[in-house]
TORZA-233246 format. One record per atom (N, C-alpha, C): residue in one letter; x, y, z. Coordinates in steps of 0.1 Angstrom, whole numbers, plus 5000, padded with zeros to 4 digits. Example, Ala and Ser with C-alpha at 12.3 -4.5 7.8 and 13.67 -1.06 7.14 Angstrom:
A513249435078;A512349555078;A513249675078;S512849785071;S513749895071;S512950005079;
This chain:
M174732260840;M174332220852;M173832090852;D174132010860;D173731860861;D172331850867;D171531710868;D170231710874;D170331750889;S171331710894;S171531740909;S171731880911;Q172331940904;Q172532090905;Q171232150903;A170532120893;A169132170888;A168432160901;Q168332030906;Q167432010917;Q167832100929;A169132120934;A169232190943;A169032350940;A169032400929;A168632530926;A167132550927;Q166332450930;Q164932450931;Q164332450945;V165332450956;V165032460970;V164732610975;A163632610977;A163132760982;A163732780997;P164032911000;P164732911014;P163532871025;A163832801035;A162932741045;A162432851054;D161132841057;D160532911067;D160732871082;S161632911089;S162032861101;S161132871113;L160032921110;L158932921124;L158732761125;T158632751140;T158232611144;T156832631146;P156232491148;P154732491151;P154132591161;A155032571174;A154632661184;A154832801181;D155832841173;D155732971170;D154433001160;R154232931152;R153432961143;R151832951147;Y151732841158;Y150132831159;Y149832861173;A150832931181;A150532981193;A149432871203;E148632951206;E147632871214;E147032751211;L146832741197;L146532641192;L147432521194;F148732541192;F149632451194;F149632391210;V149332481221;V149432451232;V148132351236;D147032391231;D145832341234;D145732201228;V146332171216;V146432041210;V147431941217;Q148532011220;Q149531921225;Q149031881241;C148731981249;C148231971263;C146731871263;G146231891252;G144831801253;G145031671247;R145931661243;R146531511237;R145331471225;V145331551217;V144631541205;V145131391199;F146431391197;F147231281193;F148031201204;D147931061203;D148730991214;D150331031213;D150831061201;D152131081199;D152431221200;S153031311207;S153431451205;S154131491192;K154631401189;K155331431176;K154531431163;T153131371164;T152231351152;T151731521150;F151231611157;F150831731153;F151931811147;V153231811154;V154331911151;V154731851135;D154331741132;D154531701116;D153331711108;C152431751113;C151231771104;C151431871093;I150731841084;I150631911071;I149332011071;P149732141071;P148332221069;P147532231058;R146232221057;R145432241047;R145332351040;Q145832491046;Q145532591043;Q146632681047;E146532811046;E147632911052;E147532901065;P148732901074;P148732881087;P148232961095;D148233111091;D147533231096;D145933221094;A145433181084;A144033161083;A143733021093;I144432931094;I143832831104;I143932881118;L144832971120;L144933011136;L143833111138;S143433201127;S142433291130;S141033211130;A140833111123;A139933041124;A139432961138;Y140532941144;Y140532891157;Y140332981167;R140633091166;R140533201175;R139033231175;A138433231164;A137133281160;A135933161166;R136733061168;R135632951170;R135632871183;K136932881189;K137232811202;K136532831212;D135732941212;D134932971226;D133532921223;D133132861212;D131732821210;D131832671219;P130332681228;P130432581235;P130632441227;R130132451215;R129832301206;R131432261200;F132432361203;F133732351194;F134132231198;D134732151188;D135332001189;D136532021183;L137832031195;L138932061189;L139631931180;T139331831182;T139931721175;T139531731161;A138031741160;A137531771148;A138231881138;F138331991146;F138932111140;F140332091134;V141232001143;V142331961139;V142531891125;L141531791126;L141631681114;L141231761102;D140231871107;D139631931094;D140932021085;H141632081094;H142732171089;H144132131087;F144232001092;F145731961091;F145531791086;T146531761081;T146831621073;T147931571080;P147731451091;P148831361098;P149731341085;E151031341086;E151731291077;E151631111079;C151631071066;C151230931065;C152630851071;E152530791079;E153730711084;E153830581076;P155230561070;P155230451062;P154930321074;V154530201065;V154230101073;V155630061082;S155430101095;S156530051103;S156729911105;N155929841102;N156229691102;N156529631090;Y157529691083;Y157829631070;Y158429511072;V157929421064;V158329271068;V158629211053;S160029131057;S160429061044;S159528951039;P159628931025;P158928791021;P159428691030;P158828581030;P159328451037;P160628401031;Q161328371041;Q162928301039;Q163628411030;Q163228501029;Q164328611025;Q165528631034;G166928641029;G167928651037;G168228801043;L168728811052;L169128931061;L169529051052;I170728991044;I171329101037;I170529141024;T169729051019;T168929111010;T167929191014;H167229151028;H166229241033;H166829381036;I168329401041;I168529541042;I168729601030;D169529531020;D169629601006;D168229661003;G167229591003;G165829630998;G165129741008;L165529741017;L164829871028;L165329991025;W166530011020;W166930141016;W165930221008;D165430150998;D164330220991;D162930250998;V162730201009;V161630201017;V161930341026;L163130361029;L163730461036;L164130561030;T164230581017;T164530721010;T163330821008;R163830941011;R163031051008;R163531130998;R162731220992;R162931280978;R162631430978;P163131510972;P162731650975;P161431700973;Q160831660963;Q159431670961;Q158431630973;Q159031550980;Q158131500993;Q157831601005;H158631731001;H158631821010;H157531901011;P156631891019;P155231961018;P155332121023;R154532201014;R154332331019;R154032361035;Y154632461040;Y154132481056;Y154132391065;S154732261060;S154732181074;S156332211081;S156632141091;S157732151100;S158932111091;L158832041080;L159931981075;L160832081066;L162032091069;L163032161062;L163232111048;P163132181038;P163332121025;P164832101022;L165332011017;L166531951013;L166731940997;P167931950994;P168031960978;P167931820970;Y168231730980;Y168831590973;Y168131480982;A168031360976;A167531240984;A168131210996;Y167531151007;Y167931131017;Y167531001022;V168130941035;V167530821040;V167130861054;V165930831060;V165530851073;V165630711081;P165430711093;P165830601102;P164530501099;G163130551098;G162030481098;G160930501108;G159930441109;G158730451119;G158430611119;R158430651132;R157930781134;R158930881130;F160030821127;F161230911126;F161330931109;R160631041105;R160531051089;R161231161082;E162231201088;E163231301085;E164631261087;L165431341082;L166931301082;L167631351097;Y168131251101;Y168731271115;Y170331271114;Y170931361122;Y172331411119;Y173231271121;W173331231135;W174431131137;W173830991132;D172630971133;D172030851125;D172730821112;S172630931106;S173230921091;S174530861087;Y175330901098;Y176730841097;Y176730681096;F176130641106;F176130501107;F174930411097;T174030481091;T173330441081;T174330431068;M175230531066;M175930531056;M176930401053;L177130341066;L178130241063;L177430131058;G176230131059;G175430021050;G175230061037;L175130171035;L174630211021;L175830191013;A177030211019;A178430181010;A178330051007;E178129941017;E178029811016;E176929751005;S175829831005;S174929790997;S175129840981;G176029910980;G176229950966;G175330090962;R175430170969;R174330290972;R175130430972;P176330420963;P177230550966;P176430670960;H175430670953;H174930790947;H173930820958;L173230750969;L172530790981;L173630880990;M174730820992;M175930861000;M176131010994;R176331010981;R176631120975;R175631250979;T174231200976;T173431290980;T173131370993;M173431261002;M173331301016;M174531371019;A175831361016;A176831461017;A176631601013;R175731591002;R175531730998;R174331811006;N173631711010;N172331771019;N173031821033;F174131751037;F174631781050;F175431941048;A176231941037;A177032071033;A175632181030;Y174832151026;Y173632231025;Y173132261037;L172832221047;L172432261059;L173532331065;I174732291065;I175832371073;I175832521064;D175732531053;D175632631046;D174732731048;T173332661050;T172032741053;T171832771065;Y172232691074;Y171832741090;Y172932751097;G174232721093;G175332751102;G175732601109;H174932511108;H175032391116;H174232271111;V174432151114;V173732071110;V172532051122;P171232071118;P170432061129;P170131911133;N169531881147;N169131761150;N168431671139;G167731741132;G166931681122;G166431791111;N165931741100;N165431861091;N164031881094;R163731941104;R162531991110;R162732141117;T161832211116;T162032341121;T162232351137;Y161432251143;Y161432241157;Y162932191161;Y163732141153;Y165132081156;Y166232211154;L165832301148;L166932401145;L167732451155;S167132451169;S167832511178;S168932411187;R169232311179;R170132231185;R170732141173;S172032071176;S172532001166;S172531851173;Q173431761169;Q173631651175;Q175131601175;P175631491180;P176731471178;P177831501166;P178631591167;P179231641152;P180031541146;V179531461135;V180331351132;V180431391116;F180331501111;F180431531096;F182031501093;A182831541102;A184231501100;A184431361097;L183831261105;L183731141101;L183131091089;M182131161086;M181531131075;M182431161063;V183131251061;V184231301051;V185031201047;D185731121059;D186631011059;D185930901053;L184630881055;L183730771049;L183530791032;F183230921028;F182930971017;F184430941008;T185530971013;T186730971008;T187030821004;R186830721014;R187230591015;R186430531004;Y185330551002;Y184430490992;Y184330560980;G185030640978;G185130730966;G183830810960;V183230850972;V181930940970;V182231070964;I183431120971;I183831250968;I185331250961;T185531330954;T187031340947;T188031410955;R187531510962;R188431570971;R187731630984;A188431570994;A187931581007;A187831731011;R188931801006;R189031961011;R187932041004;S187131990995;S186232060991;S185032081001;Y185232011013;Y184432021023;Y184932091036;L186132171033;L186532241043;L186032371047;P185232421040;P184332541046;P183432491052;Q182732391051;Q181732371060;Q182332291073;L183232231074;L183832181087;L184432301095;R184832411089;R185132521096;R183832581101;K182832611095;K181532661099;K180932591111;E180932431109;E180432351121;E181232371133;H182732371131;H183432421144;H182932551149;A182932651140;A182632791146;A181232771155;Y180232701149;Y179132691156;Y179332631169;W180032511171;W180332471185;W181132531193;M181932621188;M182832711195;M182432861198;S181332881193;S180733021194;S180733081207;G181433201211;G181533261221;G182733241229;A183633121226;A184733081233;A185833181236;E185933271225;E187033361226;E187033471239;T185533501242;T185433591252;T185033521267;L185333401268;L184833351280;L185933351290;Q185433391303;Q186233391316;Q186333261319;R187633241327;R187533091336;R186333091344;G185832961343;G184632941352;G183532951346;E183333021331;E182133061326;E181732951314;A180532961312;A180132871301;A179132981292;H179132951276;H178233021269;H177932921259;R176732871257;R176232811246;R176832651247;C177532611238;C178232501238;C179532481243;C179932591248;C181532591254;C181732621270;V182432581274;V182732581287;V184432621291;R184632721299;R186132721301;R186332721317;L186932601320;L187132551334;L188132671341;N188332651353;N188832751361;N190332751358;D190732641352;D192132641350;D192432701335;G191432751327;G191532791314;G191232691304;T191132581306;T190732461296;T189332491289;L189532471278;L188332511268;L187832381264;L186332341266;L185732201261;L184332241259;N183632131255;N182432151250;N181332071255;R180132121256;R179032051263;R177832061251;Y176831971254;Y175631991247;Y174432091250;W173732151241;W173132281244;W171932291234;D171032371237;D169732391226;D169632531230;E169432611217;E169332771219;E167932811228;R167032691229;R165632721235;R165432671249;D164632731257;D164532671271;D163032651273;T162332611264;T161032571265;T160732421263;P159532361266;P159332231263;P159832171249;R160332081245;R160432031232;R159132021226;E159132081214;E157732081206;E157231921202;E158131861203;E157831721198;E157431621210;A157631711223;A157431631235;A157131721244;Y156131781240;Y155631901247;Y155031891261;L153931801261;L153431781275;L154231691284;E154931601277;E156031531286;E157031601291;D157331711284;D158531801291;D157731871304;I156631931302;I156032011312;I155831931321;L155331791321;L155031691336;L156431681341;T157431661332;T158831631339;T158931751346;G159131891343;G159332001349;G158532031361;Q157531971363;Q156732001373;Q157231901385;Q157931801383;Q158431721391;Q159631751397;S160231881394;S161631901398;S161332041407;T162332071415;T162132191425;T162932301418;R163732271407;R164532371400;R163432451390;P163832581386;P163032661375;P162632571365;A161532551358;A161032471349;A162132491336;R162432611333;R163132641321;R164532591322;E165132571334;E166432501335;E166132351331;V165332291336;V164932151334;V164432131317;Y163732221313;Y163632231299;Y164932221289;R165632311295;R167132321285;R167832181285;D167832141299;D168532021300;D168031901293;L166731881292;L165931791282;L166331831268;R166331941265;R166731971251;R168031911245;A168831961256;A170431931258;A170531781256;G169931711262;G169931561263;G169431501248;A168431571243;A168031541231;A169231561219;A169931651222;A171031701211;A172231621213;S172331531227;S173531441226;S173331331219;G171931271215;G171731161208;G171431051218;W171731071230;W171130981241;W169931031250;D168831031244;D167731091249;D166630961252;F166730921265;F167530991277;F168230871284;S169130911295;S169830811301;S170130861313;S170530771320;S170930781337;S172230851335;R172830851325;R174130911323;R174031061325;W172931121324;W172631251325;W171931321338;L171531221346;L170731221356;L171431221371;D171031331379;D171631291393;D171031201400;D169631161399;D168831031404;D168630971392;P169330831390;P169030731379;P167530731375;H166630741384;H165230691382;H164630811382;Q164930931381;Q164031071381;Q164631151368;L163931151356;L164331231348;L164231371349;A163631431358;A163431541362;A164931611370;S165631521370;S167031531379;S167931581368;I167631571356;I168631591344;I169431721346;R170831691342;R171731801343;R172631801330;T172331771318;T172931751307;T174131861305;T173632011306;T174432101305;T175432121317;A175432061326;A176432061336;A177631971334;L177331891323;L178531791322;L179031811307;L180431771309;L181231781294;L181331641292;P180631591281;P180731451276;P181931421270;V182431291273;V183831251268;V183631221252;D182231151247;D182131161233;D182031251225;L181231371230;L181331481223;L182731571220;N183431561232;N184731631232;N185731531223;S185431411220;S186131301211;S185931351197;F184631361194;F184131411180;F184831541178;M184731651189;M185231771185;M186931771181;L187531681187;L188831651186;L189031621171;K188331511166;K188431441153;K188131561142;L187131661147;L186731771139;L188031871135;E188631881147;E189731991147;E191031911139;T191231791142;T192331711134;T192031711119;Q190731691117;Q190331691101;Q190531831093;I190131921102;I190332081098;I191932091095;A192732061104;A194232071103;A194632001091;S194031891091;S194831801079;S194531851065;L193131881062;L192731921050;L193232081047;S193332151058;S193932271054;S195432281050;A196232181057;A197432151052;A197532121037;M196632021035;M196431971020;M196132091010;S195332211015;S195332311007;S196232411006;G197132371015;G198332481015;G197932601024;D197132591032;D196832681044;D197632671056;I198932661056;I199632621067;I199232691080;E199032831080;E198732891093;E197432841097;T196232801091;T195132741098;T195432601101;A196232531095;A196632381098;A197232401112;K198232491114;K199032501125;K198032531138;A197332631135;A196232671147;A195232551151;F194832471141;F193832361144;F194332261152;Q195832251147;Q196532141153;Q196832171167;R196932311171;R197232341184;R196032321191;K194632361186;K193532321192;K193232171195;A193732111187;A193631941188;A194331901198;E195531951198;E196531901210;E196131941223;E195632061224;E195132111238;E194032041242;R193031991230;R191831921237;R192231771239;S193231721232;S193631571234;S194331571250;Q194931671252;Q195631651266;Q194731681278;A193731781275;A192531801284;A191631661286;I191331581274;I190631471274;I191431371283;R192731361281;R193331251288;R193631291302;R193631411307;R193831481319;R192631441328;L191631501323;L190131531330;L189331431328;F189131341319;F188131241315;F188631091319;W189831071323;W190430951324;W190330931339;N189830801342;N189930761357;N191030651359;E192130681364;E193230591366;E192930471373;R192130491384;R191830391391;R190830261388;V189930331377;V189030211372;V189330181356;G190330281353;G191030241340;G189730251328;A189230371328;A188130391316;A187930541316;F187330581306;F187030751303;F185430761308;F185530881313;F184230931320;F183931051318;D182531121318;D182231221317;D182731311326;F182831451325;F183231531336;F182231651338;D181831631353;D181031751358;D181631881359;W181231971352;W182132121353;W181732181364;Q180432171366;Q179832271376;Q180232221391;R180532101393;R181232021405;R182531991406;D183032031394;D184532011393;D184931871399;R184331751391;R184831651393;R184231531384;L185031441382;L184831331372;L183531261377;C182731231368;C181531131368;C181631001373;T181030921377;T181430801380;T180730671376;M179530701367;M178930601360;M179730571346;L179930451345;L180630381334;L179530371323;N179730411312;N178730381300;N179630361286;A179030321276;A179630311264;A180330411258;A180030521261;A180730661255;A182430621258;T182630551269;T184130521272;T184830481259;V184430421248;V185130391237;V185330481227;T184730601229;T184630701219;T186330751217;P187130781228;P188430821225;P189330711217;L188830571218;L189530481211;L189330491197;Y187930531195;Y187330511182;Y187830641175;V188330751181;V188930851172;V190630861173;G191030761181;G192630731181;G193230821192;L192430871202;L193030951211;L193730891223;A193330771227;A193830691236;A195330641234;D195930611244;D197330551242;D197030411245;R198130321243;R198130171242;R197630121254;E198030161264;E197730111280;E196330131284;Q195930281279;Q194630311282;Q193730221273;A193830181262;A193030101255;A192929971258;Q194029911266;Q193929791270;Q193029771283;R193129891292;R192529901303;R191029941299;V190730001291;V189430021288;V188529881282;A189029821273;A188929671271;A188729581281;Q189529591292;Q189229521305;Q187929561311;A187829681314;A186729731320;A185329711313;V185229731299;V184329681291;V183929511291;R185029461291;R184729291291;R184229271306;Q184529331314;Q184029281328;Q182729371333;R182429481326;R181129551332;R180229591322;L180429591309;L179529641299;L179129511288;L180029421288;L179829301276;L178829221282;S177729221274;S176329141275;S176129041265;A175328951267;A175028841256;A174728891241;G174329011239;G174029041227;G174829171222;G176029221229;G177029311227;G177429391238;I177729531235;I178129621248;I176929681250;A176529671264;A175729741271;A175829901270;T174829991271;T174830121271;T175230181283;T174630121296;T175130161309;T174930051316;E175430051329;E175129931339;E174029931347;I173130041344;I172030071353;I170730061346;G169829981351;G168529951346;G167630061349;T166930131339;T166130231345;T164830241334;E164130331335;E162830351325;E163430411313;Q164630451311;Q165130531300;Q165730411290;Q165430481275;Q165930391265;Q167430381265;W167930481268;W169830471267;W170230411280;D169830311285;D170330261295;D170130091296;H170730011305;H170729881304;H169229851307;P168829751299;P169429631292;P169629661276;N169329781271;N169129801258;N170629821252;G170729781237;G171829801230;G171429851220;W172529961213;W172330041202;W173330011193;A172930011177;A173929981169;A175130061168;P175130201169;P176330311171;P177330271180;L176930231192;L177530201203;L178430071201;Q177929981196;Q178629851188;Q179529901181;W179329961169;W180230001158;W181730081164;M181130151173;M182430241177;M183230161188;A182530071195;A183229971202;A184329901193;I183629811186;I184329721173;I185529791169;R185129911164;R186329971158;R187330041165;G186830091177;G187830121184;G188930031191;F188429921195;F189129811199;F190129741189;K189529751176;K190329711167;K191629791163;R191229921165;R192430011161;R193629991172;Y193429951184;Y194229931193;Y194729781195;G194329701186;G194529571187;G194029481196;E192829521201;E192129421210;E191129371203;T191529271192;T190829221180;T189929091187;S190129051198;S189428931203;S188028991209;L188129111215;L187129171221;L186229231211;A186929281202;A186029361190;A185229251181;Q185929131181;Q185129041172;Q184328951181;D184428951194;D183328901204;D182128971204;I182029121205;I181129221204;I180329201189;S181129201180;S180529171165;S179629041165;D180328941172;D179528811168;D178328821179;R178528891189;R177128901199;R176028971193;W176429081187;W175529171180;W174829091168;L175629041159;L174828981149;L174228861152;T174728781162;T173828661165;T172128721169;M172528831178;M171228871183;M170328931173;V170629021164;V170129081153;V169428951143;G170328871141;G170028771131;G168728671137;R168828641149;R167728541157;R166528631159;L166328771160;L165128841159;L164628851145;F165628871135;F164928861122;F164428761119;E165028621123;E164428501120;E163028491126;R162828561137;R161528541143;R160328631138;K161028761137;K160128871132;K160128941120;S161328881113;S161428931098;S161629081097;K162329151106;K162629271107;K163729331115;L164229431112;L165229501120;L164729621129;I165029651141;I164429751149;I165529831154;E165129931160;E165730051168;E166830021177;K166629941188;K167329881197;K166929751202;Y167929701209;Y167529541214;Y168129521228;V167429441233;V167429391248;V168729281247;L169829331253;L170829241253;L170829141263;T169829061265;T169728971274;T170328831271;P170228741279;P170928591274;P170128551261;L170528511251;L169928481238;L169328361239;Q169528281248;Q168528141251;Q167228171252;A166928311259;A165428361261;A164828411246;G165828421237;G165228481223;G165328631222;A166028671211;A166328821211;A164928881210;A165129021218;A164029101220;A164129241217;G163129341212;G163329461211;G163329521224;G164229631223;G164429731236;G163129761240;G163129831251;G162029931257;G162330041264;G161630111270;G161830241277;G161830351269;G161830481274;G161930591268;G160430661265;E160430731254;E159130831254;E157930771243;Y158330681235;Y157930631224;Y158030481223;P157030411215;P156930261212;P158330241206;L158930131206;L159930051197;L159630081184;Q160530111176;Q160530141161;Q161030071154;D160430021143;D161029941131;D161730021122;G162429951112;G163330011101;G164429951100;F165629971106;F165730111112;F167230131107;G167430271102;G168530321095;G169730271103;W170130311113;W171530291119;W171830141122;T170730061126;T170829931128;T171029841115;N170329881104;N170429841091;N172029861086;G172429991089;G173730011085;G175029951089;V175029951104;V175829881112;V175929741110;T174729661108;T174629511107;T175129481091;R174629571083;R175229531068;R176729541067;K177429651075;K178829641074;K179429541081;L179029501092;L179329401100;L179529261096;L178029211087;L178029111079;L178929101069;R179529211063;R180429221051;R181829191057;D181929241068;D183529201076;D183429091080;N182329011084;N182528861089;N181628771079;P182128761067;P181428671059;P181028511064;Q181728471074;Q181428331078;Q180428351092;H180028441095;H179028471107;H177728381102;P177128321110;P175928251106;P174728341103;S174728461108;S173828561106;S173728601089;N174828561084;N174628591070;N173828491062;Q173428391069;Q172528291065;Q171228311069;S170828401079;S169628421085;S168528451072;R167428391076;R166228401068;R164928461077;S164228551071;S163228581076;S162128481078;A160928491086;A160228391092;A159228321081;S158928211081;S158128141074;S156628191079;P155528221070;P154328251075;P153528181085;
C-alpha cells in the first residue's frame, strides 16, 4: 500500500448532518440574528465540544434575560480561520510566478478536516478557490486543473482525481462542495471533461478505470427517468410532451440554503409563490454554478422571480451529452459493446434534442428551454458556447454563434455573461474565467480562430492590468473599457473574493497558449 492509499484508508465515514439538522433552533437563531455578517461563517464554524452538548447548553440558557447569543456562539464555536484573502505578490513578481506560487496557498490537506465541522473529509490533498470558499468545489476544480497542469503540478491533479472518484463512490454524486450542507445538490457535471484532462496530461494511465464513477454520476442525474410519463419531471429529469428526456438543475431540499439562510428567507418573502418553491429554485440556481443570474429569473431585477427548475439549461444538457459519449467510448474500450451502444443511443437522442429544442434559427444561437411553458427562452448568455465546447454544433451553427457573440456579448475584457445589467453577479458587466475558456476552445474547435484569439487577448490584457495595479487575481472582473482600468466584478451575495482558483487556472493556461501576449510580462505593483 503506497502513501496515498494508506492516507485514503484513514478517512472515517462522514457524518452527513448539516448545521441546520444538528443545531436546530440554535442554527435558526444564529443565522436570523446575524451573529456573523456572512451567513457562511456559522455553517463553517468548528464546534469546541460535542454538538449535542452545545445544543443542550443553549436550550438550558437561552431564556435567561442576561443571555448573550453572540458570546455563547464564540464560547462554543471557533470560526474557521480564513486564509489571508488579499494574498499579494512581492513587488515586481511576474504574473506566471504569482500563479505558480499561489497553488500552495490554496491547497488543503486531509489532516485539516476538523471533527464535527460541516467539512466532508477527503482522502487526498485538494485545491480550493480562495477567500470565503475554503472547500473543494466541483466545476471550479476542472478549470483550476488547467492551471495545475501548466504549473507542473500533476500530483495535485492526481489527488483531486482520486477525491472526485471518492465523492462519487461515497455519496453517489459529486456534491456542490465538500460540505454537508452541499450534499443535497451537485454542480455542472464535468467529471467526464476531467477524465479527458487527466488522460491528456498523463495523470492517469487508463481512462476506463473511472468508468464506474462516470456511470454512477450519470445514474444520479437520470434517477427516476425510466418511470417518467410525458410532461412529468422528477428530480433532475424532465420528460417533455413529445417524449424527449432532458435534464434540469435540482436540489433535494426545499428549505433556505444554510450558507445563505436569512438571505433566502427574505427573498422568499418577496414572492407570491409558496416560499418552499422559491427556496428550491434558489438552491437549483446554486447547483447551476450561475448563482445568480437574470438567466433564471422571470423579472431580471427580482431574485424572488427565480424559476431555475422550470428551465432546461443548454450547458447542463451539453455536459450530459459529453458524459454519455464518454461512457460509450470507454465502455467500447473495455469491451462492453452492449453498454457502449446503449449510451451512444442516449447521446444521439440528446444531441438531436438539443439541436431541435435549444437552437434559435432566427437569432443564430443556442438558448435554454422553458419546459413548463413549452417555449425557447429569449435571453442570450454565454452558455450559448457550450454546444461548441463539447462538439455538438454543426459548422453553420458555430459560425452563427460566433457572429452573435461578436455582435452582442464581446466586451472590452472578454465575453460577457449576459446582455442585462442587474444586481446579480452572473450578469453584465461581469466576466468569468470558465466562460472565457469554453468560448475560446469552442470557437477554436470550429475554426473561428480570430474570435477565439480576440477573446483570449482581451481577457489576458484585463487580468494582467489588474494584476499590475493590485498584485492579485480575483474571482470575477468587470468587462468595461480597459482605458478606465481593469476592475473587480460586483453584485451577488458576498464581497468580491481574491484567490482565485479558476481565474488562476484559465489564465495560466492561456498565458502558456499565448507566449507572446504582453501579460506574460506583467509584474505586480511596486510598494
